N, C-alpha and C positions, 0 to 999 in steps of 0.2 A: 181607353185616354181620350180627351176631346178639349174643347174650348173653354172649359170651367177653368183650366190653367191658361190665364193670360200670356203666358211665355211659349206654348206650346209651338213648334214648327213641324209641319209635314214635308216628307219629301215627295219626289214625281209618283214615288210606289203608293204614297198614301201612309208610310211609315211615320211614325213621330219620333222626335229627336229625345225621347224618355225611353222608348223600347229601342231605338238603334243603340243608344247609351248601353242599356242593360245587356242587349246582345255581346257589346264588343268586352263587358266586364265577365259574362260566361264562357268570353273565348280568348280570357289573358288568365295570367296566373292569379292564384293556385287551381282555378276552376278547371283550365285546359288540362291538367297534367292528366297522364294516364293513371288508371286504378294501379297501376304499379307504384308508380311513380308518387301518387297521393299516400301510398299506404307507408311507402319509404318516408313522406315528409313528414306524416304525422308520427311516425315513428322516433323522429328526429326530434319532434316539438314535446314529444311525453318524456324523453330522455333530458332534455333540457329542463324542463319544470321540475322532474323528480329532483335532479342534482341541485337545483336551487332550493328546493325545499328539506335537503338533509338536516337532520336533529332539529327539526320545526314540526310541531302538531300539525299544521295543513300546508300543502305544497302549490293550492291553487284557492282562489274563490269563485264560487258559481252564484250569480244572482238567478233566483227563482222568482216565478211568478205564477207559476200552477198552468202556464201554458204550453202549448206543445214545443217549440225550440227548447226552452231552457230547461224544462223535464227531461227531455232527450240528453241533453248537453249532460245533465247530473249523471245520468244512467252513463252515459258513454264514457265521462273521466273516470267513473270507479271502473268500467271494463277495462279500460287501457292501466289501471295498475295506480291511478293519482289518488291523492288523498285530499278531497275537497271540503271547504267548509259553505254549506248553502246558507246563502244571504236574501234576506227578503226584508224590503222596504214596506211598513205597514201603514198605507195613507188612508186609513179608515174608508176605505170604498171597495175592499174585497168583496166578492160574492162570495156564497158558502161554496159553490162548486169549486172555485179557486183554491180555498182554504182545505176542502177535503182531498183536493188534488197532488197539491204540496205534501201533506201530510202522509199519503198513500205512498209518493214515490222517496222521501226522505227517510221513513220508516223503514220499506223493505230494503233499502241500499243500504243503511244504519249509516247515514250521514247526520251528523249536526246541523242543526239549523240555527241560524243567529239572526233574530228577527230585530230590527229596529223599529220602533213608533215614532210616528211625527208627534210634535205638539199640536194638537188638532186645532186648538182656538187660532194659534198661527199659521198653521199651513191653510185651513181655511179661510182665512182672510186674503192670502197671497190667491188661492184661487178665484177667489171673488172680485180680486183686483183684476185681475186676467178677462173675468167674466165683462166688468165695467169697461175695460180696455176696449172693448169692440172688435178685437182681433181672432183671429182662429187658430189663435197658438195658445189653446186654453190647456193643454197637457203638459207645457214647458215644465211648470213646476214640480210636477212628478219627474219627468224624464230628465232634468238637471239634477234635481234632488237625489235620485237613484244612482245618476253617475258619481256623484259626489260621496254618497254614503258608501258606494263600493270601494273607491279610493282610500277612504277613511280606514273603514273596514281592513283593507289591505296592510295599510300602513300599522294598523293596531296589532296583527298578527305577525308582522314581517313577512309577508308573504309578497313574491314579485309577479305573479300572474293572477290577473282576472280571467277567467274563461265566460266569454259570451255566447249567447245562443243567436246572435245576430248574424245573418250569412248572405251572400249575393246570390244564393242559387233561390231563395225565395221571398228576400227582401231587399230588392234591387232597386227598384225605383223609388225616388222622392220627387217631391214637388215642392219647391221653397215657397210659392204661393200659398199653400195648402198650411204650411205651419213651417215656422222657420226661427232661430236663434234659441236651440235648445242648450247648448252650453255656454251661452253670452249671459255672463252674470252681470254684467251692465245694465242688460236689458230687463234681467228678469228684478234686479235690485232698484232701480228707476221706477219701473212699473209698480211696483210696490208702495213707493215713496208717493207715486202720484196719485193711485187710486187706491192704496190701503190704509188700513186705521191702526196697524200694529207695527213694532219696529221687528225685524226679522234677528231674532237672537240666537234660535236654536235651529233653524233650517240649515242642512247641509249644503254646502255651495262650493263650487270651484272658480275662482277668478282665473284668468289668464296667467298670471304668477303662480298661485297654488298647481293648476294642473301642469304647467311646465315643471315646478318643482318635485311633482308626484313622479311624472314621468323621466324626466333627465336625470333629477339627483336620487330620486330613491329607486330609481330605475324599475317602477312599476310599469307591465306590460297589457295591455288587451290582445286576448287571441279570439280571433273568431272560428274556432275549432270545426264548425259544421262545413266549413270552406274546403276543408280537408278529407272530409268523408267520401269515399268513393263514388255513392249513390245516397244522395239525401232526398227522397221521395216523399213529399206530405203526406199523402195519403197512405202509404205504408208504414211510416213512424206513426202516425195517429191510431192503427191498427193495432202496431206492434206496443203501445204504450197502454192499449184499451185491455189487451190479451196479459202483459207482463204484471202492470199493475193495478188492474182494476179503475185506471183513469179515465176521465170523461170528458168528452170534446164539447165545446162551446158553440152558438150559434153563427157567430163570426170571429174572423179575426180578433184579438185584443179584448175579447167581451167576459175575461175573466175579473176586469175592473169595471165595477157599477158605472161610474162616472166617465170613464174611456167609452163604454159602449154606448152611453149617453149623448156623449159629445161627436162621437163619429155616427152614431145612427140618426142622431134627431138635428142637434145643434148647428154642425157643419152644413148638412145636405138643405136644413130649412133657411138658415139665415144666410150662408154664403154660397150655395148651389154646389159645394163640395163633397163629393163620396169618395171616400177614402177607397170602397171597395175595387174602385176602378183601378187603383194603383195596385193593390192587393191582387187582386186577379190577373192582372195585367203580367206581375212579374210569374204567375204560376204559367201564362200562355208562353212567355219567353223562353221558360226552363222546361217546355214540352211537358209539362204535368196536367194540364189544361186546355181544353181547345176554346176558340174564341166565342164560337155556338152555345158553350156549356156556360162559360161567363156572363155571356147576354142572359142567359136564361135564370142564372143564379141572382143577377140583378133586378130582375122582373120579381122576387119575391120579398115581400115586407118583411122586416125585421121585427114587426109588433103587431099588434092590434090596436084599434083606437082606444080600447080600454086599458090595455098594456100601457101606451103611452101616456094615458092621463094619470095611471098610477105612477108612472117613473117619472113624470114631471114633479108630481107632488111629494115624491119620495125626496128626489134631487132638493126642493124648497125646502122640506122640512130639516133634511141634514144641513143644510146652509142657514137655517134660520131665515128665509126671506120667502116673502108671499108670493101667491102665483102672479101678481099684479107687478112684483117688482122684477121678477123673472122675466115677463112679457115685456116691462120697459127695454130691460137690457136686449133682447132679442131686435126690439126696434131699432136702435142705436145703429147711426148711420156706419157702414162698416170700414174699419180700418185695416192695416195691415204694421208688420216687423218695422216696415221703413216709415212709419208716422211716428216711430217713438225712438229715443234715442238708444243706442247700443253700440257694442265695438264696432261693427260693421260702418257704422255712420261716422266714426272717428278715422281720420285718416292715417293717423300712428300706427293704431292698433291693426288698420288693415294690412298695413306694411309688415308690421310684426307678425301676424298671423299667417300671411302667404311664404315667410321666411320660414317660420315655425312647423307649418304642414309638410314644407319638402324635406327639413330635418327629419321629423317624427311625424309621419302621416298615420297615428293609430286611431283619429278620430274622424 
């Protein structure tokens, strides 16, 4: 981690606040439990999920992207005797490899896959709105829509538990400057109103009220089950998925999506000087799954050739229906941030309510 995060702070030992906070989380509940304690807690959670799902077709929902964590979670919940429904939000940016990986895992596990397709013209306009806003928050349309869609499907099937692949072992560090406002419907809605050309009519979304309704009144909970796995080692899990399912790994984290890869590998480093690999690799260092020297060597490796980059830009522009010149103009706009636009956090009443809500229900 470095000063491309303007809010970073280093102590007298040269350790930054991100890694210090990450190590604190890794030494707190439930990560700090012993192997026996974790297994006991995991069985308690499984029993709770099974009880809630009695006389229902499914007892939990698992969001799948074709990535490492979600693929392993689907295997894990089946191994634990749960009856999951696999859910995938198709935002039209899937790689062929991610589609194959999802198919391989769901087929072998005999798990039904429920796929929700976005209205591409509407979703494309929202993604372009964020591109025009000149903020680094370019993946918020997907992240926000996915969470809202998971709650929607859980409510439809009357399922109380969403089992998430997010975990504090390998996904601990986040930098608000690099991306912020994922669950902020006011931010998303007003960004579209300012820069978009269409109304959001079918886009799945969650306001603060609807999120509270789903969690507090419907009782839908998110469980980060990988935090309770006695040993969650990324390299070992990748090897297991390859042998068990014929699953194939990606060039880097989140490369199962064409647009996410393009944003993280090109737009963010080129326009904002943000390289999210530093964050992801620092997670693995803090978890003891990679050395700092190994991470620095990884950062030296280019993610694409000049020809691959040219083809990638052409592909994204064609998908969006814009010219290369229009894309270049977006890249040259003055850089902005989440705090330059209206949002829940810029509204004092919402800030107070959010802080109270998080203390009552710290799921998100």
